[in-house]
Structures are given as C-alpha cells and as structure tokens.
py3Dmol code that shows the C-alpha trace and the ligand (Angstrom):
import py3Dmol

protein = """\
ATOM      1  CA  MET A   1      -0.078   0.094  -0.052  1.00  0.00           C
ATOM      2  CA  HIS A   2       1.189   3.429  -1.058  1.00  0.00           C
ATOM      3  CA  TYR A   3       1.261   5.829   1.932  1.00  0.00           C
ATOM      4  CA  SER A   4       0.160   8.633  -0.305  1.00  0.00           C
ATOM      5  CA  ALA A   5      -2.818   6.555  -1.365  1.00  0.00           C
ATOM      6  CA  LEU A   6      -3.639   5.919   2.202  1.00  0.00           C
ATOM      7  CA  LEU A   7      -3.622   9.679   2.867  1.00  0.00           C
ATOM      8  CA  LEU A   8      -5.577  10.508  -0.287  1.00  0.00           C
ATOM      9  CA  ALA A   9      -8.281   8.000   0.800  1.00  0.00           C
ATOM     10  CA  ALA A  10      -8.388   9.484   4.293  1.00  0.00           C
ATOM     11  CA  PHE A  11      -8.586  13.152   3.034  1.00  0.00           C
ATOM     12  CA  PRO A  12     -10.096  13.172  -0.475  1.00  0.00           C
ATOM     13  CA  SER A  13     -11.403  16.698  -0.450  1.00  0.00           C
ATOM     14  CA  ALA A  14      -8.337  18.469   0.761  1.00  0.00           C
ATOM     15  CA  VAL A  15      -5.600  16.876  -1.232  1.00  0.00           C
ATOM     16  CA  LEU A  16      -4.591  18.255  -4.353  1.00  0.00           C
ATOM     17  CA  SER A  17      -0.966  16.856  -4.675  1.00  0.00           C
ATOM     18  CA  ALA A  18       0.564  13.841  -3.309  1.00  0.00           C
ATOM     19  CA  VAL A  19       3.910  12.532  -1.983  1.00  0.00           C
ATOM     20  CA  HIS A  20       4.999   9.216  -3.297  1.00  0.00           C
ATOM     21  CA  LEU A  21       7.436   7.191  -0.993  1.00  0.00           C
ATOM     22  CA  VAL A  22       9.670   4.774  -2.703  1.00  0.00           C
ATOM     23  CA  ASP A  23      11.862   2.543  -0.758  1.00  0.00           C
ATOM     24  CA  VAL A  24      15.242   1.993  -2.534  1.00  0.00           C
ATOM     25  CA  GLY A  25      16.776  -1.307  -1.674  1.00  0.00           C
ATOM     26  CA  GLU A  26      15.117  -1.795   1.619  1.00  0.00           C
ATOM     27  CA  SER A  27      14.659  -5.527   1.002  1.00  0.00           C
ATOM     28  CA  GLY A  28      17.099  -6.646  -1.495  1.00  0.00           C
ATOM     29  CA  LEU A  29      17.419  -5.330  -5.210  1.00  0.00           C
ATOM     30  CA  THR A  30      13.998  -3.655  -5.264  1.00  0.00           C
ATOM     31  CA  PHE A  31      12.318  -0.272  -5.506  1.00  0.00           C
ATOM     32  CA  SER A  32       9.110  -0.457  -3.495  1.00  0.00           C
ATOM     33  CA  PRO A  33       6.819   0.275  -5.145  1.00  0.00           C
ATOM     34  CA  SER A  34       8.581  -0.460  -8.325  1.00  0.00           C
ATOM     35  CA  THR A  35       5.904   1.321 -10.257  1.00  0.00           C
ATOM     36  CA  PHE A  36       3.320   4.109  -9.360  1.00  0.00           C
ATOM     37  CA  THR A  37       1.272   6.713 -10.861  1.00  0.00           C
ATOM     38  CA  ALA A  38       1.968  10.554 -10.165  1.00  0.00           C
ATOM     39  CA  LYS A  39       0.483  13.659 -11.212  1.00  0.00           C
ATOM     40  CA  LYS A  40       2.048  16.755 -12.178  1.00  0.00           C
ATOM     41  CA  GLY A  41       2.779  18.871  -8.958  1.00  0.00           C
ATOM     42  CA  ASP A  42       3.334  15.713  -6.864  1.00  0.00           C
ATOM     43  CA  THR A  43       6.490  15.040  -5.153  1.00  0.00           C
ATOM     44  CA  VAL A  44       8.558  11.794  -5.125  1.00  0.00           C
ATOM     45  CA  VAL A  45      10.673  10.758  -2.056  1.00  0.00           C
ATOM     46  CA  PHE A  46      13.257   7.993  -2.612  1.00  0.00           C
ATOM     47  CA  HIS A  47      14.124   6.607   0.730  1.00  0.00           C
ATOM     48  CA  LEU A  48      17.824   5.189   0.162  1.00  0.00           C
ATOM     49  CA  TYR A  49      19.005   2.133   1.953  1.00  0.00           C
ATOM     50  CA  ALA A  50      22.527   0.788   2.063  1.00  0.00           C
ATOM     51  CA  SER A  51      24.134   0.748  -0.457  1.00  0.00           C
ATOM     52  CA  HIS A  52      21.848   1.885  -3.185  1.00  0.00           C
ATOM     53  CA  ASP A  53      21.152   4.802  -5.319  1.00  0.00           C
ATOM     54  CA  VAL A  54      18.518   5.847  -7.889  1.00  0.00           C
ATOM     55  CA  ALA A  55      19.122   7.316 -11.266  1.00  0.00           C
ATOM     56  CA  GLN A  56      16.738   8.243 -14.130  1.00  0.00           C
ATOM     57  CA  GLY A  57      17.268   6.241 -17.160  1.00  0.00           C
ATOM     58  CA  THR A  58      15.384   5.582 -20.383  1.00  0.00           C
ATOM     59  CA  PHE A  59      13.574   2.567 -21.918  1.00  0.00           C
ATOM     60  CA  ASP A  60      16.090   2.148 -24.736  1.00  0.00           C
ATOM     61  CA  LYS A  61      19.183   2.290 -22.542  1.00  0.00           C
ATOM     62  CA  PRO A  62      17.887   0.711 -19.230  1.00  0.00           C
ATOM     63  CA  CYS A  63      21.058   1.143 -17.049  1.00  0.00           C
ATOM     64  CA  THR A  64      22.291   4.319 -18.609  1.00  0.00           C
ATOM     65  CA  PRO A  65      21.432   7.773 -17.209  1.00  0.00           C
ATOM     66  CA  LEU A  66      19.185   9.907 -19.069  1.00  0.00           C
ATOM     67  CA  SER A  67      20.918  13.162 -19.812  1.00  0.00           C
ATOM     68  CA  GLY A  68      19.437  15.813 -17.623  1.00  0.00           C
ATOM     69  CA  GLY A  69      17.661  13.252 -15.515  1.00  0.00           C
ATOM     70  CA  PHE A  70      17.770  13.063 -11.844  1.00  0.00           C
ATOM     71  CA  TYR A  71      20.413  11.201  -9.724  1.00  0.00           C
ATOM     72  CA  SER A  72      20.612  10.798  -5.934  1.00  0.00           C
ATOM     73  CA  GLY A  73      24.202  10.657  -5.838  1.00  0.00           C
ATOM     74  CA  PRO A  74      26.094   7.473  -4.326  1.00  0.00           C
ATOM     75  CA  PHE A  75      24.874   6.164  -1.063  1.00  0.00           C
ATOM     76  CA  SER A  76      28.045   6.981   0.554  1.00  0.00           C
ATOM     77  CA  GLY A  77      27.304  10.686   0.054  1.00  0.00           C
ATOM     78  CA  THR A  78      23.978  10.488   1.816  1.00  0.00           C
ATOM     79  CA  ASP A  79      24.707  10.590   5.426  1.00  0.00           C
ATOM     80  CA  SER A  80      24.569   6.789   5.826  1.00  0.00           C
ATOM     81  CA  GLY A  81      21.183   6.559   4.374  1.00  0.00           C
ATOM     82  CA  ASN A  82      19.431   8.936   6.597  1.00  0.00           C
ATOM     83  CA  LYS A  83      18.672  11.313   3.838  1.00  0.00           C
ATOM     84  CA  LYS A  84      15.909  11.094   1.226  1.00  0.00           C
ATOM     85  CA  PHE A  85      16.176  12.093  -2.364  1.00  0.00           C
ATOM     86  CA  VAL A  86      13.257  14.412  -3.292  1.00  0.00           C
ATOM     87  CA  VAL A  87      12.164  14.916  -6.730  1.00  0.00           C
ATOM     88  CA  ASN A  88       9.385  17.178  -8.069  1.00  0.00           C
ATOM     89  CA  VAL A  89       6.955  15.676 -10.687  1.00  0.00           C
ATOM     90  CA  THR A  90       6.591  18.122 -13.590  1.00  0.00           C
ATOM     91  CA  SER A  91       4.969  16.104 -16.199  1.00  0.00           C
ATOM     92  CA  GLU A  92       3.080  12.976 -16.554  1.00  0.00           C
ATOM     93  CA  ASP A  93       5.205  11.407 -19.033  1.00  0.00           C
ATOM     94  CA  PRO A  94       6.749   8.017 -18.402  1.00  0.00           C
ATOM     95  CA  VAL A  95       9.835   8.076 -16.259  1.00  0.00           C
ATOM     96  CA  TYR A  96      12.173   5.090 -15.924  1.00  0.00           C
ATOM     97  CA  PHE A  97      14.843   4.728 -13.218  1.00  0.00           C
ATOM     98  CA  TYR A  98      17.252   2.184 -11.865  1.00  0.00           C
ATOM     99  CA  CYS A  99      20.000   1.672  -9.214  1.00  0.00           C
ATOM    100  CA  SER A 100      23.376   2.240 -10.819  1.00  0.00           C
ATOM    101  CA  VAL A 101      25.392   0.197  -8.130  1.00  0.00           C
ATOM    102  CA  GLY A 102      27.284  -2.888  -9.517  1.00  0.00           C
ATOM    103  CA  LYS A 103      24.747  -5.080 -11.406  1.00  0.00           C
ATOM    104  CA  HIS A 104      21.760  -4.186  -9.468  1.00  0.00           C
ATOM    105  CA  CYS A 105      19.991  -2.752 -12.596  1.00  0.00           C
ATOM    106  CA  ALA A 106      20.764  -5.900 -14.596  1.00  0.00           C
ATOM    107  CA  ASN A 107      19.466  -7.929 -11.762  1.00  0.00           C
ATOM    108  CA  GLY A 108      16.141  -6.275 -11.700  1.00  0.00           C
ATOM    109  CA  MET A 109      16.532  -3.103  -9.625  1.00  0.00           C
ATOM    110  CA  VAL A 110      14.540  -0.941 -11.860  1.00  0.00           C
ATOM    111  CA  GLY A 111      11.404   1.049 -11.575  1.00  0.00           C
ATOM    112  CA  GLY A 112       9.105   3.502 -13.162  1.00  0.00           C
ATOM    113  CA  MET A 113       6.512   6.246 -12.748  1.00  0.00           C
ATOM    114  CA  ASN A 114       3.574   6.742 -15.064  1.00  0.00           C
ATOM    115  CA  LEU A 115       4.694   3.751 -17.252  1.00  0.00           C
ATOM    116  CA  PRO A 116       2.396   2.379 -19.863  1.00  0.00           C
ATOM    117  CA  THR A 117       1.600  -1.412 -19.784  1.00  0.00           C
ATOM    118  CA  GLY A 118       2.873  -3.859 -22.506  1.00  0.00           C
ATOM    119  CA  ASP A 119       6.020  -3.449 -24.437  1.00  0.00           C
ATOM    120  CA  LYS A 120       7.184  -0.281 -22.693  1.00  0.00           C
ATOM    121  CA  GLY A 121       5.861  -1.561 -19.228  1.00  0.00           C
ATOM    122  CA  ILE A 122       8.012  -2.378 -16.152  1.00  0.00           C
ATOM    123  CA  GLU A 123       8.361  -6.035 -17.170  1.00  0.00           C
ATOM    124  CA  ALA A 124       9.724  -5.124 -20.517  1.00  0.00           C
ATOM    125  CA  PHE A 125      12.033  -2.518 -18.925  1.00  0.00           C
ATOM    126  CA  ALA A 126      13.464  -5.161 -16.426  1.00  0.00           C
ATOM    127  CA  ALA A 127      13.914  -7.688 -19.185  1.00  0.00           C
ATOM    128  CA  ALA A 128      15.724  -5.064 -21.428  1.00  0.00           C
ATOM    129  CA  ALA A 129      17.997  -4.215 -18.397  1.00  0.00           C
ATOM    130  CA  LYS A 130      19.108  -7.829 -17.861  1.00  0.00           C
ATOM    131  CA  SER A 131      21.782  -7.568 -20.585  1.00  0.00           C
ATOM    132  CA  ALA A 132      22.731  -3.937 -19.947  1.00  0.00           C
ATOM    133  CA  THR A 133      25.751  -2.631 -18.243  1.00  0.00           C
ATOM    134  CA  SER A 134      25.210   0.003 -15.602  1.00  0.00           C
ATOM    135  CA  SER A 135      26.765   3.371 -15.604  1.00  0.00           C
ATOM    136  CA  THR A 136      26.601   5.922 -13.006  1.00  0.00           C
ATOM    137  CA  PRO A 137      25.831   9.655 -13.512  1.00  0.00           C
ATOM    138  CA  SER A 138      28.552  12.051 -12.318  1.00  0.00           C
ATOM    139  CA  GLY A 139      26.805  13.562  -9.402  1.00  0.00           C
ATOM    140  CA  LEU A 140      23.635  14.491  -7.757  1.00  0.00           C
ATOM    141  CA  SER A 141      21.124  16.173 -10.149  1.00  0.00           C
ATOM    142  CA  GLY A 142      17.415  16.742 -10.719  1.00  0.00           C
ATOM    143  CA  GLY A 143      16.453  16.631  -6.997  1.00  0.00           C
ATOM    144  CA  LYS A 144      17.447  17.323  -3.448  1.00  0.00           C
ATOM    145  CA  LEU A 145      18.745  15.255  -0.644  1.00  0.00           C
ATOM    146  CA  GLU A 146      16.904  15.937   2.596  1.00  0.00           C
ATOM    147  CA  THR A 147      17.169  14.638   6.167  1.00  0.00           C
ATOM    148  CA  ASP A 148      13.816  13.981   7.929  1.00  0.00           C
ATOM    149  CA  GLN A 149      14.693  17.158   9.960  1.00  0.00           C
ATOM    150  CA  GLU A 150      15.034  19.397   6.781  1.00  0.00           C
ATOM    151  CA  LEU A 151      11.870  17.854   5.481  1.00  0.00           C
ATOM    152  CA  ALA A 152      10.121  18.873   8.743  1.00  0.00           C
ATOM    153  CA  ALA A 153      11.746  22.440   8.443  1.00  0.00           C
ATOM    154  CA  LEU A 154      10.412  22.514   4.810  1.00  0.00           C
ATOM    155  CA  THR A 155       6.915  21.718   6.138  1.00  0.00           C
ATOM    156  CA  ALA A 156       7.053  24.438   8.673  1.00  0.00           C
ATOM    157  CA  SER A 157       8.462  27.098   6.228  1.00  0.00           C
ATOM    158  CA  ALA A 158       5.725  26.140   3.819  1.00  0.00           C
ATOM    159  CA  SER A 159       3.193  26.875   6.325  1.00  0.00           C
ATOM    160  CA  ALA A 160       4.760  30.030   7.700  1.00  0.00           C
ATOM    161  CA  SER A 161       5.092  31.762   4.336  1.00  0.00           C
ATOM    162  CA  ALA A 162       1.624  30.557   3.390  1.00  0.00           C
ATOM    163  CA  SER A 163       0.116  32.445   6.322  1.00  0.00           C
ATOM    164  CA  ALA A 164       2.256  35.507   5.509  1.00  0.00           C
ATOM    165  CA  SER A 165       1.106  35.798   1.938  1.00  0.00           C
ATOM    166  CA  GLY A 166      -2.188  34.392   1.957  1.00  0.00           C
ATOM    167  CA  SER A 167      -2.004  33.557  -1.750  1.00  0.00           C
ATOM    168  CA  ALA A 168      -1.066  30.012  -2.616  1.00  0.00           C
ATOM    169  CA  SER A 169      -1.767  27.505  -5.315  1.00  0.00           C
ATOM    170  CA  LYS A 170      -0.478  30.081  -7.910  1.00  0.00           C
ATOM    171  CA  SER A 171       3.087  29.529  -6.947  1.00  0.00           C
ATOM    172  CA  ALA A 172       2.646  25.843  -6.954  1.00  0.00           C
ATOM    173  CA  SER A 173       1.521  25.618 -10.389  1.00  0.00           C
ATOM    174  CA  ALA A 174       4.178  28.306 -11.644  1.00  0.00           C
ATOM    175  CA  ALA A 175       6.997  26.233 -10.036  1.00  0.00           C
ATOM    176  CA  SER A 176       5.779  22.971 -11.585  1.00  0.00           C
ATOM    177  CA  GLY A 177       5.238  24.591 -15.098  1.00  0.00           C
ATOM    178  CA  SER A 178       8.725  25.854 -15.267  1.00  0.00           C
ATOM    179  CA  ALA A 179      10.611  22.663 -15.526  1.00  0.00           C
ATOM    180  CA  SER A 180      11.451  20.777 -18.619  1.00  0.00           C
ATOM    181  CA  PRO A 181       8.515  18.339 -19.466  1.00  0.00           C
ATOM    182  CA  SER A 182      11.011  15.926 -21.145  1.00  0.00           C
ATOM    183  CA  ALA A 183      12.685  14.836 -18.039  1.00  0.00           C
ATOM    184  CA  GLY A 184       9.447  14.595 -16.170  1.00  0.00           C
ATOM    185  CA  VAL A 185      10.884  15.959 -13.020  1.00  0.00           C
ATOM    186  CA  SER A 186      12.815  18.889 -11.834  1.00  0.00           C
ATOM    187  CA  GLY A 187      15.398  19.931  -9.185  1.00  0.00           C
ATOM    188  CA  SER A 188      13.809  22.827  -7.993  1.00  0.00           C
ATOM    189  CA  SER A 189      12.621  21.154  -4.844  1.00  0.00           C
ATOM    190  CA  LYS A 190      12.241  23.715  -2.071  1.00  0.00           C
ATOM    191  CA  PRO A 191       8.664  24.758  -2.230  1.00  0.00           C
ATOM    192  CA  SER A 192       8.379  28.440  -1.307  1.00  0.00           C
ATOM    193  CA  GLY A 193       5.329  28.165   0.856  1.00  0.00           C
ATOM    194  CA  SER A 194       2.195  27.550  -1.338  1.00  0.00           C
ATOM    195  CA  ALA A 195      -0.433  26.477   0.989  1.00  0.00           C
ATOM    196  CA  ALA A 196      -3.582  28.531   1.276  1.00  0.00           C
ATOM    197  CA  ALA A 197      -3.882  28.366   4.958  1.00  0.00           C
ATOM    198  CA  THR A 198      -7.355  29.844   5.879  1.00  0.00           C
ATOM    199  CA  THR A 199      -6.711  30.800   9.336  1.00  0.00           C
ATOM    200  CA  PRO A 200      -3.748  31.572  11.477  1.00  0.00           C
ATOM    201  CA  ALA A 201      -4.748  28.459  13.518  1.00  0.00           C
ATOM    202  CA  ALA A 202      -4.372  26.441  10.333  1.00  0.00           C
ATOM    203  CA  SER A 203      -0.748  27.303   9.959  1.00  0.00           C
ATOM    204  CA  GLY A 204      -0.195  26.372  13.474  1.00  0.00           C
ATOM    205  CA  SER A 205      -1.472  23.056  13.016  1.00  0.00           C
ATOM    206  CA  ALA A 206       0.543  22.559   9.839  1.00  0.00           C
ATOM    207  CA  ALA A 207       3.676  23.455  11.833  1.00  0.00           C
ATOM    208  CA  ALA A 208       2.648  20.984  14.497  1.00  0.00           C
ATOM    209  CA  SER A 209       2.666  18.179  11.882  1.00  0.00           C
ATOM    210  CA  ALA A 210       6.298  18.772  11.300  1.00  0.00           C
ATOM    211  CA  ALA A 211       7.017  17.602  14.777  1.00  0.00           C
ATOM    212  CA  PRO A 212       7.565  13.926  15.450  1.00  0.00           C
ATOM    213  CA  LYS A 213       4.008  13.260  16.204  1.00  0.00           C
ATOM    214  CA  SER A 214       1.069  13.155  13.897  1.00  0.00           C
ATOM    215  CA  THR A 215      -2.023  14.386  15.848  1.00  0.00           C
ATOM    216  CA  GLY A 216      -2.061  17.916  14.343  1.00  0.00           C
ATOM    217  CA  ALA A 217      -1.811  16.859  10.726  1.00  0.00           C
ATOM    218  CA  ALA A 218      -5.338  16.317  10.202  1.00  0.00           C
ATOM    219  CA  ASP A 219      -6.297  19.906  10.866  1.00  0.00           C
ATOM    220  CA  ALA A 220      -3.453  21.025   8.537  1.00  0.00           C
ATOM    221  CA  LEU A 221      -4.738  18.863   5.783  1.00  0.00           C
ATOM    222  CA  VAL A 222      -8.224  20.080   5.922  1.00  0.00           C
ATOM    223  CA  ALA A 223      -7.121  23.659   6.224  1.00  0.00           C
ATOM    224  CA  GLY A 224      -4.339  23.753   3.513  1.00  0.00           C
ATOM    225  CA  GLN A 225      -4.293  23.143  -0.239  1.00  0.00           C
ATOM    226  CA  GLY A 226      -1.681  22.565  -3.007  1.00  0.00           C
ATOM    227  CA  TYR A 227       1.893  22.129  -2.181  1.00  0.00           C
ATOM    228  CA  GLY A 228       1.314  23.040   1.438  1.00  0.00           C
ATOM    229  CA  VAL A 229      -0.846  19.992   1.903  1.00  0.00           C
ATOM    230  CA  ALA A 230       1.783  17.921   0.110  1.00  0.00           C
ATOM    231  CA  ALA A 231       4.446  19.249   2.609  1.00  0.00           C
ATOM    232  CA  ALA A 232       2.080  18.631   5.558  1.00  0.00           C
ATOM    233  CA  MET A 233       1.303  15.138   4.219  1.00  0.00           C
ATOM    234  CA  PHE A 234       4.968  14.559   4.110  1.00  0.00           C
ATOM    235  CA  GLY A 235       5.229  15.296   7.695  1.00  0.00           C
ATOM    236  CA  VAL A 236       2.617  12.608   8.196  1.00  0.00           C
ATOM    237  CA  ALA A 237       4.094  10.307   5.780  1.00  0.00           C
ATOM    238  CA  ALA A 238       7.562  10.494   7.242  1.00  0.00           C
ATOM    239  CA  TRP A 239       6.184   9.718  10.481  1.00  0.00           C
ATOM    240  CA  PHE A 240       4.984   6.337   9.210  1.00  0.00           C
ATOM    241  CA  LEU A 241       8.477   5.259   8.140  1.00  0.00           C
TER     242      LEU A 241
END
"""
ligand_1 = """\
1
CU
Cu 21.201 -1.077 -5.733
"""
view = py3Dmol.view(width=600, height=400)
view.addModel(protein, "pdb")
view.setStyle({"model": 0}, {"cartoon": {"style": "trace"}})
view.addModel(ligand_1, "xyz")
view.setStyle({"model": 1}, {"stick": {}})
view.zoomTo()
view.show()
C-alpha cells in the first residue's frame, strides 16, 4: 500500500497533490513500489537504503542515465542513508529509473513512474535491463537530498510563508510549469510556501505536523491546499516510516 494513496483515501477533499514514497533497496534489489502513478505537482521521495542509489534512465538504454535526468548521488554521500532524495513531478510522461550500483540494474533493480503497460512497461524494462551494463551519473542532479529534519523544516516554512502571503496555489503551478517536460521531473525542490492556510490556527497545526507526532496533521490537511498540503502530508508520511 502506498502511503500517499492511504492519505488520499483519508482526506479526499483537501488533497490536490501527493507525496509518493519509494523505498530504495530496503529489502534486496528492489524499488518499492517499483511502479506508481504520479500527477504533475506531486513529489516523489526516494528513501535510500545501503548501499543503493537511484538514477533516471530511459527505456532504450535501461541502465544508462538520461541526460538531464535525476540522480541521488552515491549512497556514501547521503549521510549513511538518513537522507531522502526528493524529486518534483513536472509532467506525467513515463519516467524510468534504476539503481546504478554494481549489477543491481541488470539484476532487476529498476522502476518507473507513469509507465504504460505492455511493451514499454516495467516487465519489458526489467527484461531489457538484464543484458545492460550500468553506468553511474557524475553527481547529484534533478532533485535534493533531505534529512527528516530538513523535510520537517520545509513543512514548517511552507505553512509560515503561506500564512504570511495568503496567496497560494498560484506559486505551486508556476513552479511545476517551469521545468522541462521531457525529463518529467525537476530539481527545484524547496517549495516556497504555497499552502492556502485559511486561518492563523491552520498554519499552527501545519507546523505541528512537522514535529515527530502526527496528531495535528489532520487539521492542517483540511485547512491547506496545494503544495502546503503535500508538505504537511510529508510530515505525516515521514512519521509512518
Ligand atoms: Cu542497488
């Protein structure tokens, strides 16, 4: 079960964007989930486990990085796996990704977002990867590494600037519209506060969800919208991990 799907089910009316959590190598050579559907404006959080990484590839060259695509950087550069690689979804085109470590890709450590079924689907991608040699991108790109603490701070700042400006979903759509649609994702990860908190009390409860307890989050989800909700949701989702 996808945490974001869980949250969407719990708060259907308030949620306009979602956070998709993907475990990278938590139990063997897998992305979990290996495929998922995401909408423009959503956020993908790759939770890295030792000693894996995640790189955006292409169907035609399964274990080779896509030029301009995302890469988490090597696991050794991610604070012993405490960090999470956060990627913004800027189009709904198919995105293929793989682990660039050793022969993980050839051995099935591949995944995808918004993949079609059939001959460009995940099974076909994994099959094509079997005979491929992995190459690793040169360095982190297309997203940001965040600790849990940074993600919590991000949630709090989103709610704070939302209550200061009062205008909201505009900046979320502007941010997601500015990225290259071909890569499907962008590296501009820090949301500059786009929640439309309706009352000062609402921003207070959003900030509460950043703390390691989840009780205040429901109020924040109801009161907010747009990216602020995604950020508030992240506070909740992170807590489940
Ligand atoms: Cu791996």
